[in-house]
C-alpha positions as CSV (number, residue, x, y, z in Angstrom):
1,L,-3.9,6.8,-8.7
2,F,-4.0,5.8,-12.3
3,Y,-6.9,4.7,-13.9
4,S,-8.7,4.2,-17.3
5,D,-11.6,5.4,-19.5
6,F,-12.3,1.9,-21.1
7,Y,-14.5,3.1,-23.8
8,A,-12.4,6.3,-24.9
9,G,-9.2,4.4,-24.6
10,L,-7.3,7.2,-22.2
11,L,-5.7,6.9,-19.2
12,Y,-5.8,9.3,-16.3
13,K,-3.1,10.4,-13.5
14,A,-4.9,11.9,-10.3
15,R,-2.7,13.4,-7.4
16,R,-3.9,14.3,-4.3
17,N,-2.5,17.8,-2.4
18,A,-1.1,16.4,0.9
19,T,-1.6,19.9,2.3
20,T,-5.3,20.6,0.9
21,G,-6.8,17.3,0.3
22,V,-7.6,18.6,-3.3
23,V,-7.5,15.8,-6.0
24,S,-6.2,16.9,-9.4
25,K,-6.3,14.9,-12.7
26,Q,-5.2,14.8,-16.2
27,V,-5.3,12.9,-19.1
28,W,-1.8,10.8,-19.3
29,V,-1.7,9.0,-22.3
30,R,-4.2,10.0,-25.3
31,S,-3.1,7.8,-28.4
32,S,-4.6,7.2,-31.8
33,T,-3.7,3.9,-31.7
34,W,-5.3,2.8,-28.6
35,K,-9.1,1.7,-28.7
36,H,-9.8,0.2,-25.2
37,I,-7.9,0.0,-21.9
38,L,-8.6,-3.3,-20.1
39,G,-6.0,-3.6,-17.2
40,I,-3.8,-1.7,-15.1
41,S,-0.5,-3.3,-13.2
42,S,-0.6,-2.1,-9.4
43,A,3.1,-2.6,-9.2
44,V,5.5,-0.4,-10.9
45,K,8.9,-1.2,-12.4
46,G,11.3,1.4,-12.1
47,D,9.6,4.4,-14.1
48,E,7.0,2.3,-15.7
49,I,3.6,0.7,-15.4
50,Y,1.9,-1.7,-17.8
51,V,-1.4,-1.6,-19.4
52,V,-3.7,-4.0,-21.3
53,V,-4.5,-2.4,-24.8
54,L,-7.0,-3.0,-27.6
55,Y,-5.1,-1.0,-30.4
56,T,-7.2,0.5,-33.4
57,D,-5.7,-1.9,-35.5
58,G,-7.6,-4.9,-34.2
59,N,-4.3,-6.2,-32.3
60,S,-4.2,-6.7,-28.5
61,G,-1.2,-6.5,-26.4
62,I,0.6,-4.7,-23.1
63,S,2.1,-1.2,-23.5
64,S,4.5,0.2,-20.8
65,V,3.8,3.8,-19.7
66,N,6.2,6.2,-17.9
67,I,4.9,7.5,-14.8
68,N,6.7,11.0,-14.3
69,T,6.4,12.1,-18.1
70,P,2.8,12.3,-19.8
71,Q,2.2,10.8,-23.3
72,T,5.6,8.6,-23.0
73,F,4.8,4.8,-23.8
74,S,5.5,2.3,-26.0
75,M,4.2,-1.1,-27.1
76,L,5.8,-3.9,-24.9
77,S,4.5,-7.1,-26.7
78,K,1.2,-8.3,-28.5
79,T,-1.0,-11.1,-27.0
80,P,-2.4,-13.6,-29.1
81,K,-6.0,-13.1,-27.4
82,Q,-7.3,-9.8,-25.8
83,G,-6.1,-9.5,-22.2
84,N,-8.4,-8.5,-19.6
85,G,-6.7,-7.7,-16.1
86,L,-3.0,-7.0,-15.6
87,A,-0.7,-8.5,-12.6
88,Y,3.1,-7.5,-12.5
89,N,5.3,-9.4,-10.0
90,P,7.9,-7.3,-9.1
91,T,10.1,-9.8,-7.4
92,T,10.7,-11.8,-10.7
93,S,9.8,-9.4,-13.2
94,W,7.0,-11.1,-15.0
95,L,3.5,-10.2,-16.3
96,Y,0.3,-12.1,-16.1
97,T,-2.8,-11.5,-18.1
98,C,-6.0,-13.1,-18.6
99,D,-8.3,-13.8,-22.0
100,E,-12.1,-14.2,-21.3
101,G,-12.5,-16.3,-24.5
102,D,-15.9,-14.6,-24.9
103,F,-17.2,-16.3,-22.0
104,I,-17.1,-19.7,-23.8
105,P,-16.1,-22.6,-21.6
106,F,-12.6,-23.9,-22.0
107,A,-12.0,-21.2,-24.6
108,S,-10.2,-18.5,-21.9
109,E,-6.5,-18.6,-21.2
110,V,-3.8,-17.2,-18.9
111,F,-0.7,-15.6,-20.4
112,S,2.5,-14.5,-19.0
113,L,5.7,-12.8,-20.2
114,N,9.3,-12.0,-18.7
115,V,9.7,-8.1,-18.8
116,S,13.1,-8.0,-17.0
117,F,15.5,-5.4,-17.9
118,G,17.4,-6.1,-21.5
119,V,14.1,-8.1,-22.7
120,A,13.4,-5.6,-26.1
121,T,10.3,-7.6,-27.1
122,P,9.1,-10.2,-24.2
123,Q,8.0,-13.4,-25.7
124,V,4.3,-14.2,-24.4
125,F,3.8,-17.6,-23.1
126,T,0.4,-19.5,-22.7
127,M,0.5,-20.3,-18.9
128,K,-2.7,-22.3,-19.0
129,K,-5.5,-23.1,-21.8
130,H,-9.0,-24.6,-21.5
131,M,-10.2,-22.0,-18.7
132,F,-13.5,-20.4,-18.7
133,A,-14.0,-16.5,-18.6
134,Q,-10.8,-15.7,-16.5
135,D,-10.8,-12.2,-15.8
136,G,-9.1,-10.5,-12.8
137,A,-5.2,-11.2,-12.1
138,F,-3.4,-10.0,-8.9
139,V,0.3,-11.0,-7.6
140,D,0.6,-11.3,-3.9
141,V,4.4,-10.0,-4.0
142,Q,4.6,-11.2,-0.2
143,S,3.5,-15.0,-0.7
144,Q,4.5,-14.9,-4.4
145,L,1.2,-16.1,-5.4
146,L,-1.0,-15.1,-8.3
147,Y,-4.5,-15.1,-8.0
148,T,-7.0,-15.2,-11.2
149,T,-10.8,-15.1,-11.2
150,S,-13.4,-16.8,-13.4
151,S,-16.0,-13.7,-13.8
152,V,-18.8,-16.6,-14.7
153,E,-18.2,-19.4,-12.1
154,G,-17.3,-17.0,-9.1
155,K,-14.1,-19.3,-8.5
156,V,-10.4,-18.0,-7.6
157,F,-7.4,-19.7,-9.0
158,I,-4.0,-19.3,-7.0
159,W,-0.9,-20.1,-8.6
160,D,2.7,-20.3,-7.1
161,V,4.6,-18.0,-9.4
162,S,7.9,-17.9,-7.2
163,N,10.0,-19.4,-9.9
164,P,8.3,-19.0,-13.3
165,T,8.8,-21.1,-16.4
166,S,7.3,-20.7,-19.7
167,G,5.3,-24.0,-19.7
168,E,2.2,-24.6,-18.1
169,Q,1.9,-23.7,-14.5
170,P,0.1,-26.2,-11.9
171,L,-2.6,-24.4,-9.7
172,T,-2.3,-24.5,-6.2
173,T,-5.7,-24.2,-5.0
174,T,-9.1,-23.3,-6.8
175,Y,-12.2,-22.3,-4.6
176,H,-15.5,-20.8,-5.0
177,A,-15.6,-17.2,-3.5
178,P,-18.0,-16.8,-0.8
179,G,-20.8,-15.1,-1.1
180,A,-19.9,-14.3,-5.0
181,K,-22.3,-14.9,-7.9
182,S,-19.6,-13.6,-10.0
183,L,-16.2,-12.2,-9.8
184,D,-14.0,-9.5,-11.6
185,D,-10.8,-8.0,-10.4
186,I,-9.4,-8.6,-6.8
187,C,-6.9,-7.4,-4.5
188,V,-5.1,-8.9,-1.4
189,V,-4.4,-7.1,1.6
190,H,-1.8,-8.5,4.2
191,H,-1.6,-7.3,8.0
192,Q,-5.3,-5.4,8.3
193,P,-5.7,-4.7,12.1
194,G,-8.4,-7.1,13.3
195,Y,-7.5,-9.8,11.0
196,S,-4.6,-12.9,11.3
197,Q,-4.3,-13.8,7.3
198,P,-4.4,-12.4,4.4
199,L,-7.9,-11.2,2.8
200,I,-9.5,-10.5,-0.7
201,Y,-11.2,-7.7,-1.8
202,A,-13.2,-8.4,-4.8
203,G,-16.2,-6.9,-7.4
204,D,-18.8,-9.2,-7.9
205,F,-19.8,-7.7,-11.3
206,L,-23.7,-9.4,-11.6
207,E,-24.6,-8.3,-8.3
208,G,-22.6,-5.0,-8.0
209,N,-21.1,-5.7,-4.8
210,V,-17.8,-5.5,-3.3
211,L,-16.7,-8.6,-1.3
212,R,-14.3,-9.4,1.3
213,F,-13.2,-12.9,2.3
214,N,-9.8,-14.9,3.3
215,A,-7.6,-15.1,0.9
216,D,-7.0,-19.2,0.9
217,G,-10.8,-19.4,0.9
218,S,-11.1,-20.6,4.5
219,S,-14.8,-19.6,6.0
220,G,-14.8,-16.7,8.4
221,N,-14.2,-13.0,7.8
222,S,-16.5,-13.2,4.7
223,A,-18.9,-10.4,4.0
224,T,-20.6,-7.6,1.6
225,I,-18.6,-4.7,2.5
226,A,-20.6,-2.2,0.1
227,S,-23.4,-2.7,-2.4
228,G,-25.8,-1.0,-4.9
229,F,-23.0,-0.6,-7.6
230,H,-24.2,-1.0,-11.5
231,A,-21.7,-3.8,-12.9
232,V,-18.9,-3.2,-10.9
233,T,-15.5,-4.3,-11.8
234,S,-11.9,-3.2,-10.8
Protein backbone atom coordinates (compact mmCIF):
# COMPACT_ATOMS: atom_id res chain seq x y z
CA LEU A 1 0.00 0.00 0.00
CA PHE A 2 1.28 3.46 -0.93
CA TYR A 3 -0.18 6.45 0.86
CA SER A 4 0.80 10.05 1.45
CA ASP A 5 1.05 12.66 4.16
CA PHE A 6 -0.31 15.74 2.40
CA TYR A 7 1.12 18.38 4.72
CA ALA A 8 4.57 16.84 5.10
CA GLY A 9 4.86 15.92 1.41
CA LEU A 10 5.88 12.36 2.30
CA LEU A 11 5.09 9.14 0.44
CA TYR A 12 4.85 5.96 2.53
CA LYS A 13 4.98 2.29 1.62
CA ALA A 14 3.28 -0.28 3.87
CA ARG A 15 3.49 -4.08 3.78
CA ARG A 16 1.54 -6.75 5.61
CA ASN A 17 3.41 -9.92 6.53
CA ALA A 18 1.39 -12.80 5.08
CA THR A 19 2.30 -15.10 7.98
CA THR A 20 2.08 -12.86 11.03
CA GLY A 21 -0.33 -10.23 9.74
CA VAL A 22 1.93 -7.49 11.11
CA VAL A 23 1.96 -4.31 9.02
CA SER A 24 5.23 -2.44 8.64
CA LYS A 25 5.68 0.95 7.02
CA GLN A 26 8.53 3.12 5.82
CA VAL A 27 8.95 6.55 4.33
CA TRP A 28 9.36 5.76 0.63
CA VAL A 29 10.02 9.26 -0.69
CA ARG A 30 11.21 12.23 1.33
CA SER A 31 12.19 15.13 -0.89
CA SER A 32 13.17 18.72 -0.17
CA THR A 33 11.47 19.63 -3.47
CA TRP A 34 8.07 18.13 -2.55
CA LYS A 35 5.69 20.35 -0.58
CA HIS A 36 2.36 18.48 -0.87
CA ILE A 37 1.09 15.23 -2.45
CA LEU A 38 -2.44 15.37 -3.85
CA GLY A 39 -2.97 12.03 -5.57
CA ILE A 40 -1.48 8.59 -6.22
CA SER A 41 -2.26 6.37 -9.20
CA SER A 42 -3.86 3.05 -8.29
CA ALA A 43 -2.48 1.22 -11.33
CA VAL A 44 1.21 0.41 -11.85
CA LYS A 45 3.25 0.92 -15.01
CA GLY A 46 6.15 -1.52 -14.98
CA ASP A 47 7.87 -0.74 -11.70
CA GLU A 48 6.45 2.78 -11.34
CA ILE A 49 3.50 4.55 -9.87
CA TYR A 50 2.62 8.21 -10.34
CA VAL A 51 1.94 10.96 -7.83
CA VAL A 52 0.55 14.50 -8.12
CA VAL A 53 2.93 16.90 -6.42
CA LEU A 54 2.96 20.56 -5.46
CA TYR A 55 6.66 21.39 -5.47
CA THR A 56 8.43 23.79 -3.11
CA ASP A 57 9.22 26.16 -5.99
CA GLY A 58 5.48 26.70 -6.54
CA ASN A 59 5.15 24.51 -9.62
CA SER A 60 2.67 21.67 -9.88
CA GLY A 61 3.23 18.42 -11.71
CA ILE A 62 3.37 14.66 -11.79
CA SER A 63 6.30 12.57 -10.63
CA SER A 64 7.04 8.90 -11.23
CA VAL A 65 8.15 6.75 -8.29
CA ASN A 66 9.90 3.39 -8.36
CA ILE A 67 7.92 0.86 -6.29
CA ASN A 68 10.92 -1.36 -5.55
CA THR A 69 13.62 1.13 -4.55
CA PRO A 70 13.04 3.94 -2.03
CA GLN A 71 14.05 7.50 -2.85
CA THR A 72 13.99 6.70 -6.59
CA PHE A 73 11.74 9.20 -8.35
CA SER A 74 11.72 11.89 -11.02
CA MET A 75 9.46 14.65 -12.29
CA LEU A 76 7.47 13.46 -15.27
CA SER A 77 5.82 16.68 -16.35
CA LYS A 78 4.57 20.00 -14.98
CA THR A 79 0.85 20.73 -15.07
CA PRO A 80 -0.65 24.17 -15.85
CA LYS A 81 -2.60 24.12 -12.58
CA GLN A 82 -2.41 22.16 -9.36
CA GLY A 83 -3.61 18.61 -9.89
CA ASN A 84 -5.85 16.83 -7.39
CA GLY A 85 -6.59 13.16 -7.84
CA LEU A 86 -4.80 10.97 -10.36
CA ALA A 87 -5.81 8.03 -12.54
CA TYR A 88 -3.62 5.89 -14.81
CA ASN A 89 -5.01 3.75 -17.62
CA PRO A 90 -2.60 0.84 -18.23
CA THR A 91 -4.44 -0.12 -21.43
CA THR A 92 -3.63 3.15 -23.21
CA SER A 93 -0.80 4.54 -21.03
CA TRP A 94 -2.63 7.81 -20.42
CA LEU A 95 -2.81 9.68 -17.12
CA TYR A 96 -5.64 11.93 -15.95
CA THR A 97 -5.72 14.53 -13.19
CA CYS A 98 -8.10 17.29 -12.11
CA ASP A 99 -7.75 20.86 -10.92
CA GLU A 100 -10.31 22.11 -8.41
CA GLY A 101 -10.06 25.68 -9.67
CA ASP A 102 -10.14 27.11 -6.12
CA PHE A 103 -13.82 26.03 -5.99
CA ILE A 104 -14.77 28.82 -8.42
CA PRO A 105 -17.50 27.82 -10.90
CA PHE A 106 -16.16 27.12 -14.42
CA ALA A 107 -12.51 27.56 -13.31
CA SER A 108 -11.82 23.85 -12.92
CA GLU A 109 -10.18 21.68 -15.60
CA VAL A 110 -9.35 18.05 -16.39
CA PHE A 111 -5.87 17.28 -17.76
CA SER A 112 -4.52 14.28 -19.67
CA LEU A 113 -1.05 13.15 -20.71
CA ASN A 114 0.41 10.19 -22.58
CA VAL A 115 3.04 8.33 -20.55
CA SER A 116 3.82 5.58 -23.06
CA PHE A 117 7.31 4.09 -22.89
CA GLY A 118 9.72 6.25 -24.88
CA VAL A 119 7.90 9.52 -24.20
CA ALA A 120 10.54 11.42 -22.21
CA THR A 121 8.54 14.53 -21.25
CA PRO A 122 4.82 13.97 -21.86
CA GLN A 123 2.81 16.92 -23.04
CA VAL A 124 -0.08 17.86 -20.77
CA PHE A 125 -3.38 18.46 -22.58
CA THR A 126 -6.43 20.25 -21.22
CA MET A 127 -9.09 17.63 -21.84
CA LYS A 128 -11.98 19.73 -20.58
CA LYS A 129 -12.30 23.34 -19.41
CA HIS A 130 -14.98 25.30 -17.57
CA MET A 131 -15.74 22.65 -14.97
CA PHE A 132 -16.66 23.15 -11.31
CA ALA A 133 -14.39 21.80 -8.55
CA GLN A 134 -13.22 18.63 -10.28
CA ASP A 135 -11.51 16.49 -7.67
CA GLY A 136 -11.45 12.69 -7.79
CA ALA A 137 -10.30 10.64 -10.79
CA PHE A 138 -10.52 6.88 -11.34
CA VAL A 139 -10.11 4.74 -14.47
CA ASP A 140 -12.29 1.65 -14.69
CA VAL A 141 -9.86 -0.41 -16.77
CA GLN A 142 -12.38 -3.13 -17.57
CA SER A 143 -14.90 -0.70 -19.07
CA GLN A 144 -12.33 1.86 -20.29
CA LEU A 145 -14.22 4.65 -18.57
CA LEU A 146 -12.77 7.58 -16.63
CA TYR A 147 -14.78 8.77 -13.64
CA THR A 148 -14.24 12.25 -12.20
CA THR A 149 -16.15 14.04 -9.48
CA SER A 150 -17.21 17.54 -8.51
CA SER A 151 -16.40 17.95 -4.83
CA VAL A 152 -18.88 20.82 -4.50
CA GLU A 153 -21.80 19.58 -6.60
CA GLY A 154 -21.66 15.93 -5.58
CA LYS A 155 -21.72 14.93 -9.25
CA VAL A 156 -20.05 12.09 -11.16
CA PHE A 157 -18.73 12.60 -14.70
CA ILE A 158 -18.05 9.61 -16.96
CA TRP A 159 -15.74 9.76 -19.98
CA ASP A 160 -14.95 7.17 -22.65
CA VAL A 161 -11.14 6.93 -22.65
CA SER A 162 -10.76 3.82 -24.81
CA ASN A 163 -9.37 5.86 -27.71
CA PRO A 164 -7.82 8.99 -26.17
CA THR A 165 -6.90 12.08 -28.15
CA SER A 166 -5.27 15.36 -27.23
CA GLY A 167 -8.45 17.37 -27.71
CA GLU A 168 -11.44 17.86 -25.47
CA GLN A 169 -13.29 14.62 -24.79
CA PRO A 170 -17.09 14.37 -24.88
CA LEU A 171 -18.79 13.38 -21.65
CA THR A 172 -20.63 10.07 -21.72
CA THR A 173 -22.79 10.62 -18.62
CA THR A 174 -23.22 13.06 -15.76
CA TYR A 175 -25.33 12.46 -12.68
CA HIS A 176 -25.70 13.51 -9.06
CA ALA A 177 -24.46 10.75 -6.78
CA PRO A 178 -27.30 9.27 -4.72
CA GLY A 179 -27.22 10.50 -1.13
CA ALA A 180 -24.15 12.68 -1.66
CA LYS A 181 -23.72 16.21 -0.36
CA SER A 182 -20.22 16.38 -1.83
CA LEU A 183 -17.81 13.95 -3.48
CA ASP A 184 -14.07 13.53 -3.22
CA ASP A 185 -12.15 10.47 -4.45
CA ILE A 186 -13.88 7.34 -5.69
CA CYS A 187 -13.20 3.79 -6.83
CA VAL A 188 -15.15 1.44 -9.11
CA VAL A 189 -15.59 -2.21 -8.16
CA HIS A 190 -16.67 -5.01 -10.53
CA HIS A 191 -18.01 -8.47 -9.72
CA GLN A 192 -18.79 -7.84 -6.08
CA PRO A 193 -20.74 -10.80 -4.69
CA GLY A 194 -24.45 -10.10 -4.51
CA TYR A 195 -24.41 -7.28 -7.07
CA SER A 196 -24.99 -7.58 -10.80
CA GLN A 197 -23.34 -4.33 -11.87
CA PRO A 198 -20.28 -2.20 -11.08
CA LEU A 199 -20.42 -0.15 -7.90
CA ILE A 200 -18.78 3.08 -6.85
CA TYR A 201 -17.39 3.65 -3.38
CA ALA A 202 -16.89 7.34 -2.63
CA GLY A 203 -15.91 9.75 0.11
CA ASP A 204 -18.48 12.43 0.97
CA PHE A 205 -16.03 15.04 2.28
CA LEU A 206 -18.51 17.43 3.90
CA GLU A 207 -20.73 14.81 5.53
CA GLY A 208 -17.87 12.53 6.60
CA ASN A 209 -19.50 9.48 5.02
CA VAL A 210 -18.37 6.66 2.75
CA LEU A 211 -21.01 6.00 0.11
CA ARG A 212 -21.88 3.13 -2.20
CA PHE A 213 -23.98 3.47 -5.36
CA ASN A 214 -24.35 2.04 -8.86
CA ALA A 215 -21.54 3.20 -11.13
CA ASP A 216 -23.96 4.23 -13.88
CA GLY A 217 -26.00 6.37 -11.50
CA SER A 218 -29.10 4.18 -11.67
CA SER A 219 -31.30 3.74 -8.64
CA GLY A 220 -30.79 0.91 -6.19
CA ASN A 221 -27.82 -0.38 -4.18
CA SER A 222 -27.05 3.07 -2.76
CA ALA A 223 -26.16 3.26 0.91
CA THR A 224 -23.95 4.94 3.49
CA ILE A 225 -21.59 2.16 4.49
CA ALA A 226 -19.53 4.11 7.04
CA SER A 227 -19.91 7.46 8.80
CA GLY A 228 -18.46 9.65 11.52
CA PHE A 229 -15.30 10.65 9.68
CA HIS A 230 -13.83 14.15 9.68
CA ALA A 231 -13.35 15.40 6.10
CA VAL A 232 -13.15 11.95 4.51
CA THR A 233 -11.28 12.16 1.21
CA SER A 234 -9.65 9.22 -0.61
